[in-house]
MDTraj code that builds the backbone (N, CA, C; nanometers):
import mdtraj as md
import numpy as np

residues = "UNK UNK UNK UNK UNK UNK UNK UNK UNK UNK UNK UNK UNK UNK UNK UNK UNK UNK UNK UNK UNK UNK UNK UNK UNK UNK UNK UNK UNK UNK UNK UNK UNK UNK UNK UNK UNK UNK UNK UNK UNK UNK UNK UNK UNK UNK UNK UNK UNK UNK UNK UNK UNK UNK UNK UNK UNK UNK UNK UNK UNK UNK UNK UNK UNK UNK UNK UNK UNK UNK UNK UNK UNK UNK UNK UNK UNK UNK UNK UNK UNK UNK UNK UNK UNK UNK UNK UNK UNK UNK UNK UNK UNK UNK UNK UNK UNK UNK UNK UNK UNK UNK UNK UNK UNK UNK UNK UNK UNK UNK UNK UNK UNK UNK UNK UNK UNK UNK UNK UNK UNK UNK UNK UNK UNK UNK UNK UNK UNK UNK UNK UNK UNK UNK UNK UNK UNK UNK UNK UNK UNK UNK UNK UNK UNK UNK UNK UNK UNK UNK UNK UNK UNK UNK UNK UNK UNK UNK UNK UNK UNK UNK UNK UNK UNK UNK UNK UNK".split()
xyz = np.array([
    [3.2678, 10.2915, 5.4057],
    [3.2260, 10.1762, 5.4846],
    [3.1095, 10.1052, 5.4176],
    [3.1068, 9.9743, 5.4324],
    [2.9960, 9.8956, 5.3811],
    [2.8814, 9.8997, 5.4817],
    [2.7619, 9.8656, 5.4352],
    [2.6451, 9.8668, 5.5227],
    [2.6635, 9.7770, 5.6442],
    [2.7248, 9.6614, 5.6250],
    [2.7461, 9.5680, 5.7369],
    [2.8361, 9.6308, 5.8432],
    [2.9416, 9.6982, 5.8005],
    [3.0312, 9.7639, 5.8954],
    [2.9589, 9.8768, 5.9682],
    [2.8771, 9.9504, 5.8954],
    [2.7996, 10.0573, 5.9585],
    [2.7044, 10.0008, 6.0623],
    [2.6416, 9.8910, 6.0300],
    [2.5498, 9.8287, 6.1256],
    [2.6241, 9.7816, 6.2498],
    [2.7424, 9.7236, 6.2311],
    [2.8236, 9.6843, 6.3465],
    [2.8519, 9.8056, 6.4345],
    [2.8853, 9.9157, 6.3704],
    [2.9186, 10.0383, 6.4425],
    [2.7966, 10.0937, 6.5170],
    [2.6804, 10.0862, 6.4545],
    [2.5600, 10.1460, 6.5128],
    [2.5048, 10.0627, 6.6275],
    [2.4837, 9.9340, 6.6047],
    [2.4104, 9.8555, 6.7050],
    [2.4983, 9.7668, 6.7914],
    [2.6259, 9.7538, 6.7577],
    [2.7198, 9.6755, 6.8388],
    [2.6682, 9.5360, 6.8712],
    [2.6093, 9.4707, 6.7735],
    [2.5551, 9.3361, 6.7919],
    [2.6052, 9.2486, 6.6779],
    [2.6580, 9.1285, 6.7083],
    [2.7009, 9.0410, 6.5981],
    [2.5802, 8.9945, 6.5175],
    [2.5919, 9.0018, 6.3859],
    [2.4786, 8.9657, 6.3001],
    [2.5268, 8.9032, 6.1694],
    [2.6340, 8.8272, 6.1766],
    [2.6946, 8.7708, 6.0546],
    [2.6026, 8.6751, 5.9813],
    [2.5204, 8.5981, 6.0546],
    [2.4363, 8.4983, 5.9893],
    [2.2919, 8.5446, 5.9734],
    [2.2676, 8.6728, 5.9832],
    [2.1314, 8.7257, 5.9706],
    [2.1076, 8.7724, 5.8272],
    [1.9825, 8.7646, 5.7847],
    [1.9468, 8.8164, 5.6524],
    [1.9361, 8.9681, 5.6603],
    [1.9358, 9.0316, 5.5439],
    [1.9238, 9.1778, 5.5414],
    [1.7946, 9.2242, 5.6080],
    [1.6882, 9.1518, 5.5861],
    [1.5587, 9.1892, 5.6443],
    [1.5632, 9.1803, 5.7968],
    [1.6271, 9.0766, 5.8494],
    [1.6399, 9.0626, 5.9948],
    [1.7262, 9.1738, 6.0530],
    [1.8291, 9.2114, 5.9805],
    [1.9158, 9.3196, 6.0270],
    [1.8389, 9.4510, 6.0310],
    [1.7601, 9.4779, 5.9287],
    [1.6809, 9.6018, 5.9260],
    [1.5816, 9.6036, 6.0419],
    [1.5169, 9.4894, 6.0675],
    [1.4234, 9.4846, 6.1809],
    [1.4959, 9.5026, 6.3138],
    [1.6147, 9.4461, 6.3263],
    [1.6948, 9.4662, 6.4466],
    [1.7315, 9.6134, 6.4612],
    [1.7664, 9.6750, 6.3506],
    [1.8011, 9.8164, 6.3502],
    [1.6811, 9.9022, 6.3907],
    [1.5629, 9.8660, 6.3429],
    [1.4424, 9.9406, 6.3782],
    [1.4070, 9.9246, 6.5259],
    [1.4337, 9.8069, 6.5813],
    [1.3984, 9.7805, 6.7209],
    [1.4934, 9.8480, 6.8190],
    [1.6213, 9.8590, 6.7833],
    [1.7209, 9.9156, 6.8738],
    [1.7236, 10.0669, 6.8633],
    [1.7231, 10.1313, 6.9777],
    [1.7396, 10.2761, 6.9782],
    [1.8875, 10.3062, 6.9930],
    [1.9322, 10.4062, 6.9219],
    [2.0725, 10.4441, 6.9237],
    [2.0974, 10.5495, 7.0297],
    [2.0037, 10.6394, 7.0465],
    [2.0271, 10.7531, 7.1341],
    [2.0458, 10.7092, 7.2788],
    [2.1374, 10.7775, 7.3439],
    [2.1666, 10.7500, 7.4839],
    [2.0950, 10.8539, 7.5684],
    [1.9931, 10.8104, 7.6379],
    [1.9151, 10.9043, 7.7183],
    [1.9899, 10.9443, 7.8453],
    [2.0418, 10.8459, 7.9176],
    [2.1035, 10.8733, 8.0474],
    [2.2502, 10.9079, 8.0348],
    [2.2889, 11.0166, 8.0942],
    [2.4291, 11.0524, 8.1006],
    [2.4916, 10.9745, 8.2156],
    [2.6223, 10.9560, 8.2084],
    [2.6889, 10.8861, 8.3169],
    [2.6824, 10.9709, 8.4434],
    [2.6810, 10.9051, 8.5560],
    [2.6667, 10.9717, 8.6852],
    [2.7944, 11.0488, 8.7177],
    [2.7791, 11.1742, 8.7542],
    [2.8942, 11.2562, 8.7895],
    [2.9185, 11.2492, 8.9393],
    [3.0444, 11.2621, 8.9784],
    [3.0781, 11.2609, 9.1202],
    [3.0448, 11.3961, 9.1820],
    [3.0483, 11.3991, 9.3146],
    [3.0221, 11.5244, 9.3857],
    [3.1235, 11.6311, 9.3451],
    [3.2525, 11.5918, 9.3351],
    [3.3578, 11.6873, 9.2990],
    [3.3358, 11.7432, 9.1589],
    [3.2907, 11.6580, 9.0656],
    [3.2660, 11.7046, 8.9294],
    [3.1496, 11.8032, 8.9255],
    [3.0425, 11.7710, 8.9995],
    [2.9282, 11.8641, 9.0030],
    [2.9686, 11.9966, 9.0674],
    [3.0494, 11.9896, 9.1747],
    [3.0947, 12.1117, 9.2416],
    [3.1825, 12.1953, 9.1478],
    [3.2712, 12.1292, 9.0757],
    [3.3574, 12.2013, 8.9809],
    [3.2740, 12.2661, 8.8714],
    [3.1716, 12.1965, 8.8221],
    [3.0849, 12.2538, 8.7190],
    [3.0098, 12.3758, 8.7716],
    [2.9594, 12.3650, 8.8944],
    [2.8871, 12.4792, 8.9521],
    [2.9801, 12.5969, 8.9762],
    [3.1007, 12.5678, 9.0243],
    [3.1959, 12.6757, 9.0493],
    [3.2375, 12.7416, 8.9177],
    [3.2599, 12.6615, 8.8148],
    [3.2965, 12.7171, 8.6842],
    [3.1824, 12.8006, 8.6272],
    [3.0601, 12.7535, 8.6461],
    [2.9445, 12.8304, 8.5973],
    [2.9333, 12.9631, 8.6728],
    [2.9568, 12.9597, 8.8031],
    [2.9492, 13.0829, 8.8823],
    [3.0641, 13.1765, 8.8463],
    [3.1853, 13.1214, 8.8278],
    [3.3020, 13.2046, 8.7969],
    [3.2892, 13.2722, 8.6611],
    [3.2082, 13.2179, 8.5742],
    [3.1880, 13.2779, 8.4424],
    [3.0639, 13.3643, 8.4344],
    [3.0049, 13.3959, 8.5480],
    [2.8804, 13.4735, 8.5460],
    [2.9063, 13.6216, 8.5755],
    [2.8122, 13.7031, 8.5360],
    [2.8213, 13.8463, 8.5651],
    [2.8106, 13.8719, 8.7145],
    [2.7386, 13.7894, 8.7847],
    [2.7270, 13.8046, 8.9302],
    [2.8654, 13.7961, 8.9938],
    [2.9427, 13.6950, 8.9543],
    [3.0782, 13.6801, 9.0090],
    [3.1647, 13.7987, 8.9704],
    [3.1621, 13.8372, 8.8452],
    [3.2483, 13.9464, 8.7985],
    [3.2172, 14.0762, 8.8723],
    [3.0898, 14.1083, 8.8826],
    [3.0520, 14.2330, 8.9506],
    [3.0795, 14.2269, 9.1003],
    [3.0508, 14.1144, 9.1630],
    [3.0777, 14.0994, 9.3069],
    [3.2274, 14.1056, 9.3334],
    [3.3058, 14.0367, 9.2526],
    [3.4503, 14.0354, 9.2711],
    [3.5084, 14.1748, 9.2492],
    [3.4574, 14.2458, 9.1496],
    [3.5031, 14.3829, 9.1253],
    [3.4695, 14.4722, 9.2443],
    [3.3487, 14.4571, 9.2989],
    [3.3086, 14.5368, 9.4160],
    [3.3974, 14.5056, 9.5365],
    [3.4285, 14.3780, 9.5569],
    [3.5162, 14.3403, 9.6695],
    [3.6548, 14.4002, 9.6496],
    [3.7084, 14.3943, 9.5293],
    [3.8403, 14.4520, 9.5026],
    [3.8415, 14.6026, 9.5266],
    [3.7404, 14.6696, 9.4761],
    [3.7326, 14.8154, 9.4958],
    [3.7170, 14.8466, 9.6441],
    [3.6321, 14.7691, 9.7133],
    [3.6147, 14.7884, 9.8580],
    [3.7451, 14.7651, 9.9334],
    [3.8162, 14.6594, 9.9005],
    [3.9447, 14.6269, 9.9647],
    [4.0429, 14.7440, 9.9474],
    [4.0533, 14.7914, 9.8233],
    [4.1470, 14.9002, 9.7947],
    [4.1060, 15.0270, 9.8677],
    [3.9761, 15.0605, 9.8634],
    [3.9283, 15.1830, 9.9276],
    [3.9495, 15.1789, 10.0791],
    [3.9156, 15.0673, 10.1421],
    [3.9327, 15.0544, 10.2880],
    [4.0795, 15.0701, 10.3249],
    [4.1677, 15.0051, 10.2495],
    [4.3100, 15.0129, 10.2813],
    [4.3689, 15.1502, 10.2519],
    [4.3189, 15.2183, 10.1524],
    [4.3641, 15.3551, 10.1276],
    [4.3116, 15.4508, 10.2343],
    [4.1916, 15.4276, 10.2817],
    [4.1296, 15.5136, 10.3832],
    [4.2074, 15.5083, 10.5151],
    [4.2475, 15.3878, 10.5543],
    [4.3196, 15.3745, 10.6813],
    [4.4677, 15.4085, 10.6687],
    [4.5175, 15.4232, 10.5497],
    [4.6565, 15.4656, 10.5264],
    [4.7568, 15.3690, 10.5865],
    [4.8415, 15.4214, 10.6809],
    [4.9474, 15.3382, 10.7387],
    [4.8934, 15.2367, 10.8380],
    [4.7709, 15.2567, 10.8916],
    [4.7119, 15.1617, 10.9871],
    [4.6327, 15.0511, 10.9166],
    [4.6346, 15.0483, 10.7855],
    [4.5566, 14.9503, 10.7079],
    [4.6140, 14.8099, 10.7254],
    [4.5265, 14.7082, 10.7122],
    [4.5728, 14.5692, 10.7241],
    [4.6506, 14.5248, 10.6009],
    [4.6330, 14.5963, 10.4873],
    [4.7084, 14.5667, 10.3651],
    [4.7422, 14.6999, 10.2980],
    [4.8454, 14.7668, 10.3417],
    [4.8761, 14.8982, 10.2868],
    [4.9227, 14.8926, 10.1413],
    [4.9301, 15.0169, 10.0849],
    [4.9541, 15.0295, 9.9409],
    [5.0625, 14.9429, 9.8861],
    [5.1214, 14.8715, 9.8516],
    [5.1160, 14.8016, 9.7234],
    [5.0234, 14.6799, 9.7257],
    [4.9451, 14.6657, 9.8353],
    [4.8400, 14.5610, 9.8447],
    [4.8960, 14.4198, 9.8190],
    [4.9977, 14.3850, 9.8933],
    [5.0621, 14.2539, 9.8777],
    [4.9662, 14.1410, 9.9158],
    [4.8897, 14.1604, 10.0231],
    [4.7932, 14.0569, 10.0630],
    [4.6855, 14.0384, 9.9548],
    [4.6412, 14.1479, 9.8955],
    [4.5433, 14.1394, 9.7861],
    [4.6003, 14.0595, 9.6691],
    [4.7265, 14.0839, 9.6339],
    [4.7907, 14.0078, 9.5261],
    [4.7962, 13.8592, 9.5606],
    [4.8252, 13.8276, 9.6862],
    [4.8297, 13.6880, 9.7284],
    [4.6918, 13.6235, 9.7172],
    [4.5893, 13.6945, 9.7601],
    [4.4522, 13.6418, 9.7522],
    [4.4116, 13.6201, 9.6063],
    [4.4409, 13.7159, 9.5211],
    [4.4079, 13.7025, 9.3786],
    [4.4822, 13.5849, 9.3150],
    [4.6075, 13.5665, 9.3508],
    [4.6842, 13.4534, 9.2977],
    [4.6255, 13.3205, 9.3436],
    [4.5843, 13.3138, 9.4692],
    [4.5243, 13.1898, 9.5215],
    [4.3911, 13.1606, 9.4533],
    [4.3108, 13.2628, 9.4339],
    [4.1824, 13.2438, 9.3649],
    [4.2064, 13.1926, 9.2239],
    [4.3011, 13.2520, 9.1524],
    [4.3310, 13.2087, 9.0162],
    [4.3872, 13.0664, 9.0142],
    [4.4720, 13.0335, 9.1134],
    [4.5328, 12.9000, 9.1177],
    [4.4281, 12.7915, 9.1428],
    [4.3240, 12.8229, 9.2181],
    [4.2189, 12.7247, 9.2463],
    [4.1157, 12.7223, 9.1336],
    [4.0842, 12.8391, 9.0831],
    [3.9771, 12.8508, 8.9843],
    [4.0150, 12.7926, 8.8479],
    [4.1360, 12.8146, 8.8031],
    [4.1766, 12.7712, 8.6686],
    [4.1639, 12.6200, 8.6490],
    [4.2164, 12.5359, 8.7383],
    [4.2002, 12.3915, 8.7157],
    [4.0543, 12.3464, 8.7212],
    [3.9740, 12.4075, 8.8074],
    [3.8326, 12.3699, 8.8151],
    [3.7607, 12.4026, 8.6849],
    [3.7900, 12.5180, 8.6304],
    [3.7275, 12.5571, 8.5034],
    [3.7737, 12.4647, 8.3918],
    [3.9013, 12.4290, 8.3895],
    [3.9516, 12.3394, 8.2851],
    [3.8916, 12.2000, 8.2976],
    [3.8749, 12.1502, 8.4204],
    [3.8120, 12.0187, 8.4393],
    [3.6687, 12.0216, 8.3871],
    [3.5983, 12.1281, 8.4176],
    [3.4606, 12.1418, 8.3721],
    [3.4541, 12.1477, 8.2194],
    [3.5462, 12.2200, 8.1577],
    [3.5494, 12.2298, 8.0127],
    [3.5808, 12.0950, 7.9486],
    [3.6709, 12.0186, 8.0075],
    [3.7036, 11.8866, 7.9532],
    [3.5834, 11.7932, 7.9606],
    [3.5101, 11.7977, 8.0705],
    [3.3904, 11.7137, 8.0808],
    [3.2861, 11.7559, 7.9794],
    [3.2715, 11.8870, 7.9588],
    [3.1750, 11.9352, 7.8605],
    [3.2159, 11.8937, 7.7198],
    [3.3450, 11.8968, 7.6904],
    [3.3929, 11.8514, 7.5597],
    [3.3633, 11.7034, 7.5397],
    [3.3822, 11.6223, 7.6445],
    [3.3535, 11.4793, 7.6335],
    [3.2040, 11.4565, 7.6108],
    [3.1205, 11.5318, 7.6803],
    [2.9753, 11.5217, 7.6588],
    [2.9404, 11.5582, 7.5151],
    [3.0038, 11.6641, 7.4632],
    [2.9786, 11.7061, 7.3253],
    [3.0234, 11.5997, 7.2260],
    [3.1399, 11.5385, 7.2506],
    [3.1869, 11.4308, 7.1624],
    [3.0894, 11.3141, 7.1635],
    [3.0424, 11.2752, 7.2829],
    [2.9465, 11.1646, 7.2932],
    [2.8171, 11.1986, 7.2202],
    [2.7700, 11.3220, 7.2363],
    [2.6473, 11.3654, 7.1700],
    [2.6647, 11.3647, 7.0181],
    [2.7806, 11.4116, 6.9708],
    [2.8067, 11.4120, 6.8268],
    [2.8146, 11.2708, 6.7707],
    [2.8790, 11.1804, 6.8433],
    [2.8867, 11.0416, 6.7969],
    [2.7474, 10.9799, 6.7927],
    [2.6667, 11.0099, 6.8928],
    [2.5302, 10.9584, 6.8954],
    [2.4495, 11.0132, 6.7776],
    [2.4629, 11.1414, 6.7495],
    [2.3932, 11.2006, 6.6349],
    [2.4379, 11.1348, 6.5044],
    [2.5669, 11.1086, 6.4940],
    [2.6203, 11.0430, 6.3747],
    [2.5584, 10.9043, 6.3584],
    [2.5500, 10.8281, 6.4671],
    [2.4916, 10.6943, 6.4606],
    [2.3438, 10.7004, 6.4223],
    [2.2715, 10.7967, 6.4777],
    [2.1295, 10.8119, 6.4437],
    [2.1151, 10.8444, 6.2956],
    [2.2006, 10.9319, 6.2441],
    [2.1947, 10.9668, 6.1016],
    [2.2283, 10.8470, 6.0137],
    [2.3285, 10.7687, 6.0537],
    [2.3613, 10.6485, 5.9767],
    [2.2449, 10.5500, 5.9773],
    [2.1838, 10.5330, 6.0930],
    [2.0695, 10.4415, 6.1040],
    [1.9574, 10.4872, 6.0105],
    [1.9290, 10.6159, 6.0115],
    [1.8238, 10.6693, 5.9244],
    [1.8587, 10.6486, 5.7773],
    [1.9847, 10.6702, 5.7444],
    [2.0266, 10.6530, 5.6056],
    [2.0105, 10.5081, 5.5607],
    [2.0495, 10.4142, 5.6448],
    [2.0382, 10.2724, 5.6087],
    [1.8920, 10.2332, 5.5928],
    [1.8071, 10.2802, 5.6826],
    [1.6644, 10.2479, 5.6745],
    [1.6032, 10.3092, 5.5484],
    [1.6413, 10.4333, 5.5161],
    [1.5898, 10.4966, 5.3946],
    [1.6359, 10.4243, 5.2687],
    [1.7620, 10.3796, 5.2686],
    [1.8107, 10.3012, 5.1544],
    [1.7274, 10.1744, 5.1371],
    [1.6995, 10.1069, 5.2468],
    [1.6205, 9.9842, 5.2419],
    [1.4798, 10.0129, 5.1903],
    [1.4189, 10.1200, 5.2393],
    [1.2849, 10.1566, 5.1918],
    [1.2871, 10.1883, 5.0423],
    [1.3913, 10.2566, 4.9991],
    [1.4022, 10.2918, 4.8572],
    [1.4143, 10.1657, 4.7717],
    [1.4942, 10.0693, 4.8163],
    [1.5076, 9.9429, 4.7424],
    [1.3738, 9.8697, 4.7354],
    [1.2999, 9.8707, 4.8456],
    [1.1699, 9.8020, 4.8485],
    [1.0715, 9.8703, 4.7545],
    [1.0730, 10.0037, 4.7545],
    [0.9843, 10.0765, 4.6622],
    [1.0215, 10.0482, 4.5172],
    [1.1500, 10.0430, 4.4890],
    [1.1927, 10.0099, 4.3524],
    [1.1443, 9.8711, 4.3118],
    [1.1521, 9.7748, 4.4028],
    [1.1043, 9.6401, 4.3728],
    [0.9528, 9.6393, 4.3505],
    [0.8813, 9.7145, 4.4304],
    [0.7351, 9.7218, 4.4150],
    [0.7000, 9.7849, 4.2804],
    [0.7691, 9.8948, 4.2463],
    [0.7422, 9.9614, 4.1186],
    [0.7772, 9.8720, 4.0003],
    [0.8782, 9.7891, 4.0153],
    [0.9142, 9.6972, 3.9076],
    [0.8061, 9.5919, 3.8873],
    [0.7373, 9.5551, 3.9943],
    [0.6329, 9.4535, 3.9842],
    [0.4996, 9.5095, 3.9354],
    [0.4766, 9.6354, 3.9587],
    [0.3485, 9.6964, 3.9230],
    [0.3462, 9.7294, 3.7742],
    [0.2363, 9.6995, 3.7122],
    [0.2164, 9.7331, 3.5717],
    [0.2097, 9.8857, 3.5609],
    [0.2859, 9.9450, 3.4715],
    [0.2937, 10.0904, 3.4598],
    [0.1597, 10.1533, 3.4221],
    [0.0800, 10.0864, 3.3411],
    [-0.0514, 10.1411, 3.3066],
    [-0.1398, 10.1471, 3.4299],
    [-0.1367, 10.0422, 3.5096],
    [-0.2159, 10.0401, 3.6324],
    [-0.1648, 10.1471, 3.7297],
    [-0.0343, 10.1628, 3.7355],
    [0.0251, 10.2638, 3.8226],
    [-0.0199, 10.4036, 3.7806],
    [-0.0170, 10.4317, 3.6492],
    [-0.0589, 10.5632, 3.6001],
    [-0.2066, 10.5872, 3.6293],
    [-0.2891, 10.4834, 3.6143],
    [-0.4320, 10.4960, 3.6432],
    [-0.4543, 10.5267, 3.7915],
    [-0.3820, 10.4559, 3.8795],
    [-0.3940, 10.4816, 4.0241],
    [-0.3447, 10.6212, 4.0592],
    [-0.2374, 10.6625, 3.9932],
    [-0.1824, 10.7946, 4.0179],
    [-0.2823, 10.9037, 3.9782],
    [-0.3466, 10.8891, 3.8635],
    [-0.4482, 10.9851, 3.8194],
    [-0.5661, 10.9862, 3.9162],
    [-0.6054, 10.8691, 3.9634],
    [-0.7154, 10.8575, 4.0581],
    [-0.6839, 10.9341, 4.1870],
    [-0.5622, 10.9191, 4.2368],
    [-0.5202, 10.9901, 4.3590],
    [-0.5172, 11.1396, 4.3340],
    [-0.4654, 11.1819, 4.2190],
    [-0.4609, 11.3246, 4.1865],
    [-0.6008, 11.3835, 4.1766],
    [-0.6956, 11.3102, 4.1166],
    [-0.8340, 11.3585, 4.1062],
    [-0.8943, 11.3738, 4.2455],
    [-0.8692, 11.2817, 4.3345],
    [-0.9234, 11.2929, 4.4718],
    [-0.8640, 11.4120, 4.5432],
    [-0.7357, 11.4350, 4.5233],
    [-0.6713, 11.5510, 4.5859],
    [-0.7286, 11.6807, 4.5312],
    [-0.7500, 11.6886, 4.4004],
    [-0.8062, 11.8081, 4.3388],
    [-0.9482, 11.8346, 4.3857],
    [-1.0251, 11.7284, 4.4085],
    [-1.1634, 11.7442, 4.4563],
    [-1.1677, 11.8006, 4.5965],
    [-1.0735, 11.7629, 4.6813],
    [-1.0734, 11.8108, 4.8197],
    [-1.0271, 11.9546, 4.8305],
    [-0.9549, 12.0035, 4.7302],
    [-0.9065, 12.1419, 4.7343],
    [-1.0141, 12.2317, 4.6894],
])
top = md.Topology()
chain = top.add_chain()
for i, resn in enumerate(residues, 1):
    res = top.add_residue(resn, chain, resSeq=i)
    for name in ("N", "CA", "C"):
        top.add_atom(name, md.element.get_by_symbol(name[0]), res)
traj = md.Trajectory(xyz[None], top)
């Protein structure tokens, strides 16, 4: 990509009749990073919280304790149990939990992937912006060095080195 195309991509502003210097100043003034995330709905926040809870050790240990308790209670009561041995009601409950939990977790994962994609694109734009600004600075330094007399430059360089050595 050419610098102009990169600038279009980064700042999303038409700048066909601007000079390079004006474009660089526009680039310096505009921030690329997106601070605010888009507002999530109540259902999305609930799905994220449920997915976070379903993936926690608290859920796993609590669910395991409930399953063991369910099995033990039903084995203890034998034929008078509310869900006797092959635990058909338990299988139904587990199937319902899985049927509700799986789509919620997948929705949460898809939103997280979209957030990650947006963050990666933003990082890419910030890196491109930095690269363009550094290229511009490098060109300006090259122009300055071309204008400066090399003897004067060497003298100034020695002067700076002597000051640095004195402070150490």
